[in-house]
VOMAR-636093 format. One line per field, with one value per atom (N, C-alpha, C, CB): y, z, x; residue in one letter; atom name. Coordinates in pm, 1 decimal. Glycine has a CB too. Example, Ala and Ser with C-alpha at 12.3 -4.5 7.8 and 13.67 -1.06 7.14 Angstrom:
! VOMAR-636093
v: [-569.0_-450.0_-330.0_-447.3_-225.0_-106.0_3.0_-59.8]
w: [780.0_780.0_780.0_904.6_708.0_714.0_787.0_572.5]
u: [1319.0_1230.0_1320.0_1130.8_1285.0_1367.0_1290.0_1408.4]
res: [a_a_a_a_s_s_s_s]
atom: [N_CA_C_CB_N_CA_C_CB]
//
This chain:
! VOMAR-636093
v: [-121.7_2.8_125.6_9.6_228.3_353.4_430.1_439.5_498.8_579.5_710.3_611.2_757.9_881.5_960.6_855.9_1088.2_1176.3_1319.2_1167.4_1403.7_1544.4_1633.1_1594.2_1742.7_1831.2_1973.2_1793.5_2069.6_2215.0_2276.2_2294.8_2381.0_2465.9_2580.2_2518.9_2611.7_2722.0_2851.7_2704.9_2961.2_3090.2_3111.1_3191.1_3026.2_3028.4_2931.8_2992.9_2870.9_2771.2_2637.2_2820.8_2606.5_2481.4_2377.2_2501.3_2261.1_2152.1_2031.1_2108.3_1981.4_1869.2_1739.7_1879.5_1650.7_1517.6_1430.2_1451.6_1371.7_1298.5_1185.9_1247.2_1153.8_1055.7_924.8_1040.0_874.4_744.0_732.8_714.9_838.7_837.8_845.3_958.8_936.7_944.7_813.8_1044.6_740.2_608.6_511.2_554.6_504.2_411.6_420.6_441.6_535.2_551.4_583.4_670.2_587.5_606.4_746.1_526.3_846.3_982.2_1020.6_1077.0_1091.3_1140.8_1291.4_1070.7_1353.8_1499.3_1527.4_1543.6_1627.1_1662.1_1599.3_1625.0_1510.8_1446.9_1559.8_1347.3_1537.4_1636.6_1590.9_1663.7_1690.7_1651.7_1737.8_1662.7_1688.2_1764.9_1800.8_1683.9_1925.7_1961.6_2009.8_2068.2_1948.2_1972.9_2023.8_1846.8_2136.0_2188.1_2218.0_2312.0_2173.8_2197.2_2211.4_2076.4_2322.6_2352.4_2330.5_2259.2_2233.6_2211.5_2090.0_2190.6_2040.5_1926.2_1960.9_1829.0_1918.9_1930.2_1796.6_2013.1_1762.8_1634.7_1654.3_1565.9_1580.2_1587.6_1445.6_1623.2_1451.7_1330.4_1325.6_1321.0_1233.1_1236.8_1197.8_1139.0_1258.5_1231.0_1198.5_1350.2_1119.6_1077.0_1046.2_956.5_1052.1_1021.3_871.7_1065.3_832.8_683.6_623.0_653.1_493.9_426.7_408.0_287.4_371.2_356.8_248.1_324.0_141.8_40.0_96.0_-80.3_164.5_231.8_321.7_308.6_408.0_493.5_425.2_574.7_318.3_235.9_179.3_120.3_137.4_87.5_192.2_29.6_312.8_425.0_460.7_548.5_461.5_492.3_391.6_502.5_257.4_150.7_167.8_7.3_203.3_214.6_334.5_224.5_444.3_562.1_531.3_676.3_459.8_421.9_334.6_348.0_237.8_145.8_229.0_27.2_322.9_400.9_490.2_488.1_543.7_625.2_544.7_681.6_428.9_337.4_310.2_201.9_272.6_237.5_356.1_191.9_480.4_595.7_646.0_702.4_582.5_622.3_739.9_650.8_774.9_890.6_848.0_940.9_941.0_914.8_1018.5_915.2_980.5_1072.2_1211.2_1010.5_1207.0_1337.3_1423.0_1318.6_1359.1_1436.7_1510.1_1339.0_1436.1_1485.1_1607.3_1362.5_1578.2_1690.0_1813.3_1646.5_1794.4_1911.2_1989.9_1856.5_1907.6_1970.5_2050.7_1867.1_1996.5_2068.8_2196.3_1981.5_2191.8_2309.8_2415.9_2277.2_2375.0_2464.0_2533.1_2393.3_2453.8_2519.4_2612.0_2407.1_2578.1_2661.0_2793.7_2585.9_2788.5_2913.1_3010.6_2879.7_2952.6_3032.3_3108.7_2944.2_3069.9_3135.0_3271.1_3042.4]
w: [1.0_-2.6_-4.1_119.3_-67.1_-79.8_49.1_-204.1_87.6_212.4_176.6_263.8_280.5_258.5_385.5_224.9_368.2_481.6_439.8_532.7_539.4_504.5_563.7_558.1_512.0_553.5_519.5_485.0_572.4_544.8_484.7_678.1_408.2_361.6_455.4_225.7_481.3_570.3_494.6_632.5_561.5_508.5_407.3_625.7_421.8_336.3_216.1_418.5_206.8_92.5_118.5_-40.7_241.1_273.5_309.7_393.8_260.1_295.2_350.6_167.1_463.1_532.9_475.1_687.1_425.5_382.0_505.8_273.7_538.9_660.2_671.7_674.2_800.0_829.3_769.4_979.5_776.0_728.1_579.7_761.2_506.9_360.8_331.7_291.7_405.5_384.1_404.2_468.6_512.3_537.6_435.1_676.4_395.7_296.9_163.3_274.3_126.6_-16.7_-4.2_-104.4_123.7_136.5_123.1_40.3_151.6_140.1_258.3_136.3_228.2_332.5_316.6_321.9_421.3_419.2_291.5_549.7_222.2_99.1_-28.4_115.2_-16.0_-136.0_-231.3_-96.1_-357.2_-458.5_-532.2_-557.8_-582.9_-650.4_-773.8_-556.8_-866.0_-974.4_-924.7_-1111.9_-949.4_-904.1_-1024.2_-793.0_-1037.5_-1143.9_-1083.8_-1227.7_-1133.0_-1086.5_-1202.5_-1003.8_-1179.6_-1286.6_-1212.6_-1398.0_-1226.0_-1170.5_-1012.2_-1238.1_-955.9_-809.6_-767.1_-755.0_-860.2_-841.8_-837.3_-948.2_-736.3_-725.2_-714.6_-612.9_-802.7_-801.2_-761.0_-941.0_-664.7_-634.7_-677.2_-472.5_-767.3_-813.6_-765.9_-966.2_-680.6_-630.5_-749.2_-505.6_-746.9_-847.5_-777.7_-943.4_-845.1_-791.5_-905.1_-700.8_-877.9_-973.8_-1000.9_-925.5_-1125.0_-1153.8_-1084.7_-1309.9_-1051.7_-995.4_-1106.4_-933.4_-1071.0_-1169.1_-1269.2_-1102.9_-1221.2_-1318.4_-1416.7_-1247.6_-1366.4_-1455.7_-1553.3_-1378.4_-1503.5_-1594.4_-1701.6_-1522.0_-1665.9_-1767.7_-1871.6_-1700.6_-1827.5_-1918.5_-2013.0_-1845.6_-1961.7_-2047.7_-2147.6_-1963.3_-2105.7_-2197.1_-2307.6_-2122.0_-2266.6_-2367.1_-2469.5_-2297.6_-2425.9_-2520.1_-2604.9_-2448.1_-2551.6_-2637.4_-2742.1_-2551.8_-2700.6_-2795.7_-2911.8_-2722.3_-2866.2_-2972.5_-3068.1_-2906.1_-3017.9_-3108.0_-3199.8_-3025.8_-3142.8_-3226.7_-3337.1_-3144.1_-3309.0_-3412.5_-3523.6_-3346.8_-3472.7_-3564.7_-3660.0_-3482.6_-3612.9_-3691.5_-3771.2_-3606.7_-3756.6_-3833.7_-3781.2_-3969.6_-3653.6_-3595.0_-3559.0_-3465.2_-3599.2_-3568.3_-3463.0_-3697.0_-3401.0_-3302.7_-3357.1_-3254.0_-3487.6_-3555.3_-3559.7_-3692.9_-3577.9_-3583.8_-3449.8_-3616.7_-3340.5_-3205.5_-3184.7_-3088.9_-3213.9_-3193.9_-3271.8_-3235.0_-3388.8_-3483.2_-3417.4_-3639.6_-3362.4_-3302.4_-3176.0_-3270.0_-3101.9_-2981.3_-3023.0_-2894.3_-3122.0_-3162.4_-3212.1_-3266.8_-3286.8_-3334.8_-3228.6_-3425.8_-3125.2_-3010.7_-2935.2_-2906.1_-2910.2_-2832.1_-2906.7_-2803.4_-3038.2_-3111.7_-3102.4_-3259.2_-3080.4_-3072.8_-2940.7_-3092.6_-2836.8_-2709.6_-2706.2_-2599.3]
u: [85.0_-0.2_85.4_-96.2_46.2_123.2_105.6_76.8_214.1_216.7_138.2_372.6_67.6_-7.2_11.1_-161.2_44.3_65.5_29.9_212.7_16.9_-0.7_116.6_-140.6_135.6_242.9_201.1_378.3_276.9_247.7_372.9_204.5_352.0_460.4_487.7_429.9_616.1_647.8_639.4_786.3_658.3_656.8_779.7_659.1_874.4_991.7_977.7_1115.6_868.0_841.0_898.0_899.2_937.0_995.5_877.5_1099.2_894.9_797.9_876.0_711.0_820.6_880.0_820.9_855.2_909.5_860.9_850.3_957.2_737.9_728.2_827.2_594.6_868.7_974.4_938.5_997.3_819.4_781.8_804.9_638.1_779.0_802.0_954.1_726.3_1029.0_1166.0_1233.9_1222.6_1196.1_1259.9_1217.3_1226.3_1100.9_1045.7_1122.7_895.5_1146.8_1217.9_1363.5_1151.8_1416.4_1559.8_1614.7_1623.5_1531.2_1577.7_1674.9_1455.3_1776.3_1870.1_1883.5_2012.2_1939.3_1971.8_2051.8_2055.0_2016.6_2090.8_2040.9_2231.0_1938.5_1880.5_1831.2_1759.8_1851.0_1809.2_1687.3_1921.0_1609.2_1487.8_1468.6_1367.2_1393.8_1332.3_1194.0_1327.2_1150.1_1019.1_940.8_1024.9_819.9_726.8_598.0_703.3_543.2_417.1_324.0_439.2_198.6_102.2_-34.2_102.4_-99.0_-226.1_-211.2_-340.8_-286.8_-278.5_-189.4_-420.1_-106.7_-25.7_121.4_-52.5_196.7_334.5_401.5_367.2_492.9_560.7_709.8_548.9_756.0_901.0_955.9_930.7_1056.8_1120.5_1265.4_1113.4_1301.1_1434.3_1533.2_1447.7_1649.0_1752.4_1880.6_1772.0_1961.7_2087.1_2182.7_2068.7_2314.5_2414.3_2407.7_2553.3_2437.8_2441.7_2561.0_2449.6_2549.3_2665.8_2774.7_2623.6_2892.4_2993.9_2951.4_3128.3_2884.9_2842.9_2743.4_2782.9_2643.8_2544.6_2603.7_2447.7_2705.9_2777.1_2852.9_2866.2_2919.9_2993.3_2900.6_3068.8_2780.4_2683.5_2633.9_2572.2_2614.1_2570.5_2677.7_2535.1_2801.1_2910.8_2927.2_3037.7_2909.7_2919.3_2803.6_2913.4_2682.9_2571.3_2595.3_2434.8_2643.5_2678.5_2782.6_2729.4_2885.8_2989.8_2936.8_3100.3_2849.7_2791.1_2704.0_2702.0_2629.2_2542.9_2628.5_2442.5_2735.4_2829.5_2885.1_2944.6_2930.3_2984.5_2879.7_3029.0_2761.8_2653.9_2613.7_2531.3_2628.1_2592.5_2705.6_2541.5_2823.9_2942.0_3016.0_2904.1_2997.3_3057.7_3207.5_2972.1_3304.0_3437.2_3494.8_3516.6_3602.9_3668.5_3699.6_3797.8_3735.1_3761.8_3645.6_3809.4_3527.0_3397.5_3370.1_3275.8_3403.1_3372.5_3475.0_3389.8_3602.2_3700.5_3663.6_3841.4_3613.9_3581.6_3461.3_3540.2_3360.7_3249.8_3290.0_3146.9_3384.5_3429.2_3498.2_3524.4_3586.3_3652.7_3555.0_3752.5_3452.3_3356.1_3269.3_3273.8_3235.0_3153.7_3249.4_3088.6_3374.3_3463.0_3489.2_3595.7_3488.8_3509.0_3386.1_3538.5_3267.1_3146.6_3132.9_3027.7_3212.8_3198.4_3273.5_3249.2]
res: [m_m_m_m_k_k_k_k_s_s_s_s_l_l_l_l_a_a_a_a_t_t_t_t_t_t_t_t_k_k_k_k_m_m_m_m_s_s_s_s_s_s_s_s_k_k_k_k_g_g_g_g_q_q_q_q_v_v_v_v_v_v_v_v_i_i_i_i_p_p_p_p_e_e_e_e_e_e_e_e_i_i_i_i_r_r_r_r_e_e_e_e_k_k_k_k_i_i_i_i_g_g_g_g_l_l_l_l_k_k_k_k_a_a_a_a_g_g_g_g_s_s_s_s_q_q_q_q_f_f_f_f_v_v_v_v_v_v_v_v_v_v_v_v_g_g_g_g_e_e_e_e_k_k_k_k_d_d_d_d_v_v_v_v_v_v_v_v_i_i_i_i_l_l_l_l_k_k_k_k_s_s_s_s_i_i_i_i_s_s_s_s_c_c_c_c_p_p_p_p_s_s_s_s_m_m_m_m_k_k_k_k_e_e_e_e_f_f_f_f_d_d_d_d_e_e_e_e_l_l_l_l_i_i_i_i_a_a_a_a_r_r_r_r_a_a_a_a_r_r_r_r_k_k_k_k_q_q_q_q_a_a_a_a_r_r_r_r_l_l_l_l_s_s_s_s_g_g_g_g_l_l_l_l_k_k_k_k_r_r_r_r_s_s_s_s_d_d_d_d_i_i_i_i_k_k_k_k_a_a_a_a_a_a_a_a_i_i_i_i_v_v_v_v_k_k_k_k_v_v_v_v_r_r_r_r_k_k_k_k_q_q_q_q_k_k_k_k]
atom: [N_CA_C_CB_N_CA_C_CB_N_CA_C_CB_N_CA_C_CB_N_CA_C_CB_N_CA_C_CB_N_CA_C_CB_N_CA_C_CB_N_CA_C_CB_N_CA_C_CB_N_CA_C_CB_N_CA_C_CB_N_CA_C_CB_N_CA_C_CB_N_CA_C_CB_N_CA_C_CB_N_CA_C_CB_N_CA_C_CB_N_CA_C_CB_N_CA_C_CB_N_CA_C_CB_N_CA_C_CB_N_CA_C_CB_N_CA_C_CB_N_CA_C_CB_N_CA_C_CB_N_CA_C_CB_N_CA_C_CB_N_CA_C_CB_N_CA_C_CB_N_CA_C_CB_N_CA_C_CB_N_CA_C_CB_N_CA_C_CB_N_CA_C_CB_N_CA_C_CB_N_CA_C_CB_N_CA_C_CB_N_CA_C_CB_N_CA_C_CB_N_CA_C_CB_N_CA_C_CB_N_CA_C_CB_N_CA_C_CB_N_CA_C_CB_N_CA_C_CB_N_CA_C_CB_N_CA_C_CB_N_CA_C_CB_N_CA_C_CB_N_CA_C_CB_N_CA_C_CB_N_CA_C_CB_N_CA_C_CB_N_CA_C_CB_N_CA_C_CB_N_CA_C_CB_N_CA_C_CB_N_CA_C_CB_N_CA_C_CB_N_CA_C_CB_N_CA_C_CB_N_CA_C_CB_N_CA_C_CB_N_CA_C_CB_N_CA_C_CB_N_CA_C_CB_N_CA_C_CB_N_CA_C_CB_N_CA_C_CB_N_CA_C_CB_N_CA_C_CB_N_CA_C_CB_N_CA_C_CB_N_CA_C_CB_N_CA_C_CB_N_CA_C_CB_N_CA_C_CB_N_CA_C_CB_N_CA_C_CB_N_CA_C_CB_N_CA_C_CB_N_CA_C_CB_N_CA_C_CB_N_CA_C_CB_N_CA_C_CB_N_CA_C_CB]
//
């Protein structure tokens, strides 16, 4: 069953996430969130850095896709030089 709780917003816009929910989903002090608001709905989505294993998997997928699309290291270097000149 989903946890349900109520909370209030302070005059500074701060909202306390109830302890039961923090513990259930593993939130710690300093946790970061993406905040989305639409009409009367506010969604907090916790974000975190990928683990090294996840990062390695992302890099492997990116390299595979680059190979499949015919992208070469020289293409990447040229794009970097072009962007740096625009600054």
